[in-house]
LUMDRENZA-999984 format. One record per residue: x, y, z of N, C-alpha, C in turn. Coordinates in steps of 0.02 Angstrom, whole numbers. Each point is the difference from the previous one (the first is absolute). Layout:
BEGIN
n.u	n.v	n.w	ca.u	ca.v	ca.w	c.u	c.v	c.w
X	Y	Z	X	Y	Z	X	Y	Z $
...
//
This chain:
BEGIN
n.u	n.v	n.w	ca.u	ca.v	ca.w	c.u	c.v	c.w
411	-1680	-4975	25	5	72	43	66	7 $
2	27	59	40	64	8	72	-13	-16 $
36	49	-19	69	-6	-17	39	50	47 $
65	6	-13	41	48	42	5	-25	68 $
-22	42	45	13	-15	73	-54	-46	23 $
-48	-21	-42	-51	-38	20	-58	26	39 $
-1	66	3	-51	35	39	-39	47	-50 $
-69	-15	0	-47	44	-42	-12	63	40 $
-11	53	-37	-19	64	28	-61	23	-32 $
-45	32	44	-58	28	-33	15	72	-20 $
-14	14	-67	12	66	-29	-57	42	-17 $
-61	-30	7	-60	40	-20	-60	-36	17 $
-56	40	14	-65	-30	14	-52	43	-41 $
-38	-36	-39	-56	28	-35	-64	-23	27 $
-57	45	5	-58	-16	23	-57	21	-44 $
-45	-45	-11	-55	13	-52	-72	-18	32 $
-36	48	22	-67	-15	23	-45	-16	-59 $
-44	-49	14	-47	-24	-52	-71	-3	26 $
-46	5	-44	-71	-17	20	-31	-52	-47 $
-20	-56	24	-26	-55	-40	-73	-7	22 $
-45	5	-55	-75	-9	15	-19	-66	29 $
-53	-2	36	-30	-62	24	-56	-16	-45 $
-24	-63	-7	-64	-14	-36	-59	29	34 $
3	-6	67	-57	23	44	28	39	61 $
-43	45	20	18	45	59	14	-42	57 $
48	20	48	13	-35	63	-33	45	54 $
-32	-29	45	-34	36	59	25	-34	60 $
16	45	55	12	-25	65	-17	54	53 $
-7	-16	58	-12	52	55	63	29	24 $
1	65	-1	60	34	26	-22	53	56 $
16	-14	59	-32	40	56	-75	-18	2 $
-36	55	-9	-76	-1	1	-25	4	-71 $
43	8	-53	-20	11	-70	17	-54	-42 $
-41	-11	-52	19	-50	-48	47	31	-49 $
58	-34	-13	49	27	-51	-2	-45	-55 $
10	36	-60	-6	-34	-65	66	22	-40 $
19	-50	-43	48	19	-48	-11	-43	-69 $
18	28	-55	-13	-33	-65	58	-26	-34 $
59	4	37	61	-25	-29	53	-5	56 $
58	-25	-23	56	-13	48	52	49	-16 $
28	36	52	56	46	-13	62	-31	38 $
52	-2	-36	62	-33	30	60	40	-31 $
57	-9	34	61	36	-23	54	-53	-11 $
18	-4	-67	52	-43	-18	69	31	7 $
46	-37	19	71	29	-2	50	-44	-37 $
53	31	-20	53	-35	-34	64	29	33 $
42	-47	24	65	15	28	58	-25	-45 $
35	50	-23	60	-14	-41	64	-12	40 $
39	-43	-26	69	-14	32	57	17	-49 $
63	5	32	54	17	-44	20	-60	-44 $
-22	-58	13	14	-64	-41	-55	-6	-55 $
-48	44	-9	-47	-5	-48	-62	-47	17 $
-1	-22	60	-59	-37	28	-51	43	25 $
-63	-6	-25	-56	43	23	-55	-43	38 $
-17	25	60	-52	-37	37	-63	40	0 $
-56	-31	-4	-67	27	7	-32	-14	66 $
-43	49	19	-37	-6	66	-62	39	-6 $
-45	-3	48	-66	25	-1	-21	22	69 $
-28	57	8	-28	27	60	-73	16	-7 $
-46	-33	31	-72	17	-3	-10	72	21 $
-42	37	-29	-14	68	18	-30	8	69 $
34	-13	50	-25	-2	69	49	41	43 $
-24	54	34	-69	22	-2	-24	37	-55 $
52	26	-47	-20	31	-61	61	-2	-44 $
-9	2	-65	55	1	-47	45	61	11 $
-25	58	16	39	59	11	50	-14	58 $
-25	-29	58	44	-15	54	59	-47	-16 $
-24	-56	-37	45	-49	-18	60	30	-47 $
-23	40	-44	51	30	-50	44	51	43 $
-24	34	44	39	47	40	53	-44	38 $
-22	-60	31	49	-42	35	52	-32	-42 $
-27	-18	-61	55	-31	-49	52	53	-23 $
-23	63	-12	45	51	-20	54	13	59 $
-25	1	60	45	5	63	44	-60	3 $
-22	-61	-24	38	-56	10	66	2	-40 $
2	39	-54	61	-2	-37	58	27	45 $
-11	36	51	53	26	45	36	-54	34 $
-32	-54	18	33	-55	34	19	-60	-47 $
-41	-7	-56	8	-61	-42	57	13	-55 $
9	58	-20	54	3	-53	68	-16	26 $
37	-39	-28	65	-19	15	-2	-67	45 $
-52	-27	21	-6	-52	42	-2	-67	-44 $
26	-50	35	4	-67	-32	-71	-31	13 $
-37	-15	-59	-67	-29	7	-3	-70	37 $
57	-36	7	-2	-59	33	-11	10	76 $
16	62	24	-6	15	71	-72	25	17 $
-55	-39	-8	-59	19	9	-20	25	68 $
27	-35	52	-10	14	68	25	69	15 $
62	14	-22	35	60	10	-41	59	-34 $
-22	-10	-59	-36	49	-37	-66	19	34 $
-36	-52	30	-61	9	38	15	40	59 $
56	-8	41	13	38	56	15	73	-21 $
37	8	-50	9	72	-26	-66	29	-13 $
-45	-29	-34	-64	22	-16	-42	24	59 $
7	-41	52	-34	13	63	28	66	33 $
64	5	-11	34	55	30	-22	66	-34 $
-14	-5	-69	-24	58	-34	-75	10	6 $
-33	-49	34	-72	9	17	-47	-22	-61 $
29	-46	-41	-36	-26	-63	-59	-43	29 $
-56	1	-34	-56	-40	18	12	-76	-21 $
-40	-43	32	11	-70	-18	-14	-21	-70 $
-49	35	-33	-14	-17	-67	57	24	-51 $
29	57	12	57	21	-37	61	-48	6 $
13	-15	67	53	-43	18	-12	-69	-34 $
-57	-27	0	-20	-63	-26	14	1	-77 $
-10	55	-31	9	-2	-77	75	2	-11 $
40	37	37	75	-3	-6	26	-68	16 $
-25	-29	56	22	-67	15	-13	-51	-56 $
-60	6	-32	-22	-43	-51	44	5	-54 $
18	58	-27	38	11	-55	74	-26	9 $
26	13	63	64	-28	16	0	-74	-2 $
-53	-35	22	2	-71	-3	-10	-25	-70 $
-30	41	-44	-3	-17	-68	75	5	-35 $
33	47	23	72	8	-21	43	-60	24 $
-12	-16	63	42	-56	27	-14	-64	-38 $
-65	-14	-10	-19	-61	-42	28	-3	-67 $
1	58	-31	24	3	-68	79	-1	1 $
27	30	48	75	-8	10	22	-72	9 $
-40	-37	38	20	-74	16	-30	-47	-52 $
-43	27	-43	-30	-47	-51	-52	-44	30 $
-33	19	56	-49	-46	38	-67	37	7 $
-49	-35	-2	-68	30	20	0	8	71 $
-38	53	25	5	14	70	-25	-60	45 $
-42	-41	-27	-25	-55	50	63	-37	21 $
51	-11	-41	55	-33	24	41	34	47 $
1	66	1	39	43	50	-40	4	64 $
-67	-11	-5	-40	1	63	-8	-64	36 $
37	-52	-25	-1	-67	34	-17	-58	-44 $
-21	12	-63	-20	-56	-43	-72	-8	4 $
-26	-26	-56	-69	-12	-11	-26	-53	41 $
-52	18	48	-40	-52	33	-67	-14	-38 $
-19	41	-47	-50	-11	-49	15	35	-64 $
-29	-22	-55	16	28	-65	-50	51	-25 $
-57	6	36	-46	54	-18	-33	28	65 $
-32	56	-6	-27	36	56	-73	10	-13 $
-46	-15	46	-71	12	-8	-19	72	21 $
-46	29	-39	-28	66	15	-74	0	5 $
-25	45	43	-75	16	4	-21	28	-66 $
-64	-20	-14	-35	30	-60	-48	54	32 $
19	66	-12	-42	48	27	-65	11	-33 $
-55	3	40	-70	19	-28	-12	67	18 $
-10	52	-48	-18	65	21	-69	3	27 $
-16	49	40	-62	13	32	-56	26	-51 $
-53	-33	-3	-55	23	-45	-65	-33	18 $
-48	-11	-41	-57	-35	9	11	-75	10 $
-38	-29	42	11	-75	13	-3	-39	-69 $
-36	10	-44	-7	-43	-67	67	16	-36 $
18	62	-5	63	16	-37	61	-36	37 $
1	2	64	56	-35	37	-2	-70	-10 $
-59	-30	-3	-8	-74	-13	28	-16	-63 $
-7	44	-56	19	-16	-66	77	1	3 $
28	58	29	73	3	0	32	-58	39 $
-29	-22	56	28	-57	36	-3	-60	-43 $
-54	-11	-36	-7	-59	-42	57	-5	-57 $
12	62	-23	49	3	-56	71	-18	33 $
13	29	57	65	-16	33	5	-77	17 $
-54	-33	22	2	-66	16	9	-43	-69 $
-35	22	-49	10	-36	-65	74	0	-26 $
36	53	22	66	9	-22	49	-40	41 $
-30	-26	59	43	-45	38	22	30	67 $
-20	61	17	11	31	63	-30	-41	57 $
39	-11	53	-29	-34	62	-13	43	59 $
22	63	-4	-10	47	57	-16	69	-16 $
-48	25	32	-30	66	-19	-4	47	55 $
5	63	-17	5	58	49	-53	53	-14 $
-37	14	55	-56	42	-10	3	55	55 $
-6	66	-14	-10	51	52	-68	-3	26 $
0	11	68	-63	15	40	4	53	40 $
-53	26	29	-3	54	44	-11	67	-30 $
-5	6	-68	-14	62	-34	-72	11	-1 $
-48	-46	10	-70	12	7	-34	-38	58 $
-60	-7	5	-30	-26	59	8	-72	-3 $
-8	-38	64	15	-70	4	-42	-45	-46 $
-64	15	-10	-42	-39	-41	28	2	-74 $
21	60	-23	33	-2	-70	62	-43	0 $
44	2	49	58	-38	6	-21	-73	-10 $
-50	-25	41	-16	-68	1	-26	-20	-69 $
-41	41	-34	-21	-18	-66	52	-5	-48 $
53	43	4	59	-7	-45	40	-61	15 $
14	-17	61	35	-56	12	-36	-68	-24 $
-64	0	12	-38	-57	-17	1	-3	-77 $
-2	54	-38	5	-4	-74	66	-30	-22 $
57	30	33	64	-26	-16	7	-73	11 $
-30	-27	57	5	-71	17	-39	-38	-52 $
-59	25	-23	-38	-32	-49	36	2	-65 $
41	50	-16	34	3	-66	59	-50	2 $
34	-13	57	57	-41	-5	-12	-73	25 $
-51	-8	32	-19	-65	26	35	-17	62 $
-10	-61	24	34	-26	63	76	-17	-12 $
37	0	49	69	-20	-7	52	53	-9 $
-21	59	-32	42	49	-11	-3	45	57 $
53	41	12	7	42	59	-26	76	-11 $
-31	27	48	-22	73	-5	34	31	62 $
39	52	-14	29	48	51	-30	68	0 $
-30	19	52	-31	64	4	47	48	40 $
-3	64	-28	47	51	29	-47	64	18 $
-1	4	69	-39	63	27	43	59	-2 $
63	-1	-6	42	56	1	-7	40	62 $
-12	-29	56	-7	42	71	-68	34	4 $
-48	-22	-45	-64	33	0	-42	-4	61 $
1	-56	35	-49	-18	50	25	13	71 $
-49	16	44	15	-1	71	4	-78	23 $
24	-10	59	2	-69	22	-67	-36	-1 $
-56	36	23	-70	-27	4	-24	-9	-70 $
13	45	-46	-23	-5	-70	36	-59	-38 $
64	-6	16	36	-49	-27	-25	-74	18 $
-20	-4	66	-23	-63	23	-68	-15	-35 $
-44	48	-6	-63	-12	-37	9	-15	-70 $
52	33	-31	10	-11	-75	26	-72	-13 $
50	-15	42	35	-65	-12	-48	-59	17 $
-43	7	47	-51	-51	15	-50	-7	-62 $
-17	64	-34	-42	-3	-52	29	-32	-64 $
68	9	-3	33	-28	-63	21	-70	10 $
-4	-29	60	29	-62	18	-29	-59	-47 $
-65	6	-22	-27	-55	-45	39	-5	-67 $
40	50	-20	32	-1	-71	70	-22	7 $
19	-27	60	67	-35	5	52	47	-16 $
9	51	42	57	54	-15	68	-29	23 $
48	3	-45	71	-22	13	27	43	56 $
9	70	-12	19	50	48	-43	63	-2 $
-8	28	59	-23	65	-3	60	50	9 $
16	35	-43	57	47	3	-16	67	39 $
38	11	46	-5	61	43	-69	26	14 $
-41	-39	29	-73	26	14	-5	63	38 $
48	5	54	-1	54	43	68	41	-9 $
2	61	32	60	42	-13	62	-41	23 $
52	10	-42	61	-38	9	34	17	67 $
-8	59	25	33	18	64	-36	-32	63 $
-57	-26	-11	-40	-32	51	17	-71	5 $
56	-19	15	21	-70	1	-32	-41	53 $
-15	26	61	-38	-42	49	-68	-17	-25 $
-32	50	-37	-72	-15	-22	5	-53	-58 $
51	1	-38	6	-57	-53	6	-65	33 $
36	0	60	6	-64	37	-63	-21	29 $
-42	53	27	-65	-21	29	-47	-22	-56 $
1	29	-57	-43	-14	-51	13	-72	-28 $
69	-18	0	18	-67	-23	-28	-58	46 $
-5	17	63	-27	-47	49	-76	-10	-4 $
-33	49	-35	-75	-4	1	-28	-17	-71 $
39	-10	-50	-19	-18	-66	35	-55	-30 $
-30	-43	-36	35	-53	-31	30	18	-63 $
0	62	-25	36	16	-59	69	22	16 $
45	-32	-35	78	16	8	5	78	-19 $
46	26	34	22	71	-4	67	12	-31 $
6	45	-47	61	20	-31	19	71	19 $
53	13	24	20	69	19	32	39	-61 $
-15	59	-11	32	45	-47	11	65	30 $
30	43	-41	20	68	28	41	-6	63 $
39	-57	6	41	-14	53	74	-3	-17 $
40	46	17	69	4	-16	37	-55	35 $
65	-14	-25	39	-50	35	12	6	68 $
5	62	27	17	17	67	-55	-22	51 $
-62	-6	-30	-59	-16	42	-23	-72	-7 $
38	-43	-37	-24	-66	-11	8	-40	65 $
51	14	41	4	-38	57	-56	17	53 $
-31	59	-5	-52	17	42	-61	-37	-24 $
-14	-8	-67	-56	-37	-26	10	-75	25 $
60	-28	-8	13	-66	22	-8	-13	76 $
22	48	39	-5	-2	74	-71	-2	24 $
-44	39	-32	-72	2	16	-38	-55	-32 $
24	-38	-45	-39	-52	-31	-58	32	-41 $
22	55	-39	-50	43	-33	-13	-24	-71 $
31	-50	-29	-6	-16	-67	14	-70	-17 $
-34	-29	-52	16	-69	-21	46	3	-61 $
11	59	-29	56	10	-51	15	71	3 $
61	18	-31	24	73	2	25	19	-71 $
-24	56	-25	26	24	-56	70	33	7 $
36	-9	-54	71	33	-2	5	33	-67 $
44	47	-1	7	42	-59	63	33	3 $
39	-16	-60	71	33	-6	-1	74	-10 $
-56	30	-26	-4	70	-6	-8	34	66 $
-42	-29	44	-14	28	63	64	-5	50 $
33	-63	-13	53	-18	40	69	33	-21 $
1	18	-60	60	39	-22	46	-43	-38 $
-16	-63	-24	42	-40	-37	-21	-70	-3 $
33	-40	-44	-24	-71	-10	28	-39	59 $
62	9	25	22	-42	52	-36	14	64 $
-21	63	11	-44	16	55	-64	-37	-3 $
-31	-13	-58	-60	-38	-5	17	-74	18 $
58	-24	-19	21	-69	18	7	-5	73 $
26	54	33	8	1	72	-75	-4	33 $
-45	39	-24	-65	1	30	-32	-71	-9 $
13	-33	-59	-28	-67	-7	32	-45	52 $
67	9	12	35	-44	44	-28	9	76 $
-15	61	19	-33	10	61	-68	-36	8 $
-38	-4	-52	-62	-33	-4	9	-71	4 $
48	-23	-39	16	-73	-5	18	-26	73 $
40	37	35	22	-18	67	-60	-11	47 $
-52	49	-13	-59	-5	44	-53	-49	-22 $
15	-37	-59	-48	-47	-25	-60	32	-40 $
7	64	-27	-51	40	-31	16	6	-73 $
-42	-15	-43	11	10	-76	4	69	-16 $
26	16	-55	5	65	-34	-28	7	-65 $
-21	59	-18	-24	11	-69	28	67	-19 $
14	8	-64	29	62	-27	-55	51	-7 $
11	58	30	-49	55	-8	18	44	-59 $
-41	35	-26	18	43	-56	-30	71	4 $
44	51	-4	-21	69	0	-30	22	-65 $
9	-41	-53	-18	10	-72	62	-1	-38 $
13	-62	-32	63	-6	-32	-6	-22	-74 $
45	15	-42	4	-25	-67	46	-57	-3 $
14	-20	-58	37	-66	-9	72	0	27 $
32	57	1	71	-5	23	-3	-17	78 $
-38	37	42	0	-18	69	-31	-65	14 $
-51	-17	-35	-28	-67	8	49	-58	-12 $
42	3	-54	39	-53	-14	63	4	54 $
19	54	19	56	4	50	-20	-37	61 $
-62	13	22	-26	-29	68	-13	-71	-17 $
-23	-24	-60	-9	-69	-15	62	-41	11 $
60	28	-19	62	-41	11	7	-15	75 $
-10	55	39	9	-12	71	-56	-51	33 $
-60	13	-22	-51	-49	22	13	-68	-17 $
29	-11	-57	15	-69	-23	57	-31	42 $
39	42	31	65	-26	37	-14	1	73 $
-60	18	21	-11	11	71	-59	-47	29 $
19	-33	57	-62	-39	30	-56	44	27 $
-58	-29	5	-55	37	36	-52	28	-48 $
17	10	-66	-47	25	-44	-41	-52	-34 $
-47	-18	44	-45	-62	-17	-70	20	-29 $
-14	71	-1	-63	23	-27	11	44	-56 $
-55	17	-38	2	41	-57	27	70	28 $
32	38	-47	30	62	16	-39	55	-42 $
7	63	27	-32	60	-36	34	16	-67 $
-44	12	-49	25	23	-62	-57	45	-32 $
18	51	-39	-43	43	-34	-13	-25	-74 $
27	-56	-19	-3	-19	-67	-70	-6	-29 $
-45	-25	38	-71	-6	-25	-32	69	-10 $
25	54	25	-30	65	-7	38	38	-56 $
59	-13	-16	39	34	-43	-19	-12	-73 $
3	49	-41	-14	-3	-74	66	-19	-40 $
58	18	32	62	-11	-33	54	4	47 $
61	-6	-20	58	6	40	58	33	-35 $
57	16	34	55	36	-36	51	-49	-23 $
-11	-67	9	52	-56	-16	-9	-17	-76 $
52	-25	-25	-3	-35	-64	-50	-55	1 $
-51	0	-44	-53	-46	-1	-61	23	40 $
7	52	36	-62	29	29	-11	-38	67 $
-60	-16	10	-15	-30	71	31	-66	8 $
20	-9	65	33	-59	18	-42	-68	-14 $
35	-47	-32	-40	-60	-18	-15	-46	55 $
-60	8	30	-22	-43	50	-31	-63	-26 $
11	-63	29	-31	-62	-17	-38	-27	59 $
-66	1	-4	-42	-25	54	14	33	63 $
10	74	-6	9	41	54	69	0	28 $
46	-32	-36	72	-3	28	49	29	-54 $
51	25	28	55	37	-38	66	-43	7 $
25	-23	-54	58	-37	-2	62	46	16 $
41	-16	45	58	44	17	43	6	-59 $
17	63	-16	50	7	-61	69	-33	12 $
29	-21	-55	59	-41	7	63	39	-29 $
-14	60	-30	53	38	-20	39	33	59 $
59	26	-12	39	29	57	-35	58	26 $
8	16	64	-32	58	36	-68	-10	6 $
-43	50	-2	-73	-10	0	-24	-40	-57 $
31	7	-54	-15	-43	-53	-47	27	-50 $
-17	61	3	-47	35	-49	31	61	-26 $
-28	25	-62	25	57	-31	-61	53	-7 $
15	59	-1	-47	53	-12	-11	6	-75 $
-63	6	-18	-23	23	-65	2	76	-12 $
47	22	-38	13	73	-6	-63	33	-26 $
-33	-30	-48	-58	31	-28	-56	9	57 $
-12	-55	37	-51	6	48	16	48	57 $
69	-4	18	25	47	52	-12	68	-21 $
14	22	-58	-9	67	-26	-75	18	1 $
-42	-50	-25	-69	15	-2	-30	13	69 $
14	-38	54	-28	11	62	38	54	42 $
59	16	-18	32	57	27	-31	66	-21 $
-19	-4	-63	-41	61	-29	-65	2	29 $
-35	-51	10	-66	-2	34	3	29	73 $
56	-19	33	10	25	71	7	78	-4 $
35	24	-48	11	71	-5	-65	34	-18 $
-42	-27	-40	-65	31	-21	-50	-8	52 $
-11	-59	33	-57	-14	38	18	-41	65 $
62	11	22	24	-41	59	-41	17	65 $
-22	56	5	-35	21	63	-70	-33	3 $
-29	-21	-62	-64	-28	-4	9	-76	22 $
60	-25	-6	6	-74	16	18	-9	76 $
29	50	31	9	-4	73	-65	-7	38 $
-2	-32	57	-63	-15	35	-34	68	19 $
-64	-1	-13	-45	56	12	-56	-24	43 $
-36	46	36	-54	-17	40	-67	35	-29 $
//
């Protein structure tokens, strides 16, 4: 616990960009081009306090690691000397300095880790207490040949996963249908498939695609049309029986989605919203409207995944599987490596703060990989 005047002060921020390889390449449509990446780039931070308590946080490399690093270096101007318990105050200072949401979210996360450690409590207790002991995550199936995807899906099902995530829209509709049919065949009936078009389709193309995919019992179609075209999402929702999930929608635009009746569920993201409590506020808006929420991911390692899991476990409305990159990752920077999922679920850590520790050897290895080949891991087209 803090001593002296009872107030902690931030005395330093360290930032470590890392690159962790995937098992298989990730593909999605970006604009009119197919983007690919073979690993995940993220920026880990450590915030030191004058009482010797250190908090860890993570910022996905969005829109790039270079931009996040520049924002984090600028963040030292407003964060040094501040009390990490004053997370709202620090966020407002960051906004005044023009920090991006991902950089602010990493600082916010590390401050919450400090708060939990100072109080001797896991974050789930500080966010309202556990409504659930574990959190379900989607099992991502990379894009490839239908037979290969069928095999990967079957392996995930055999390991106990109940919910699967597949990118669509990067090829022609016939190929998408073949791939989804193969995944359904691999996992059998009863398990859910979520397709993500990543804004790839026009409204007319989306309608054709969702009608073609309907026989495979799609749980949600994630952002089938451009996110800014909320009225078209609403019209599409009235003409298809497939539930729609919004993505690429910041907290400020959720009310517009709700007002138009444009979604059956809404993605929320602490990195895009600039902090954990902002994500809880987003979920609260959705709960008031009677709409479920799911956690979106820009590409996160175990630190950010576990931090968000605390909040998900303490917040109503998270009744569906959430996004995670674990199935794609070959390793992590945490002690023990990849997070231990059981039947597609992560048990919420019970140690104080976020409840995880960095593995210094892994951190050094993947920090070196970023320095050597980081550009190759960032999305390319």
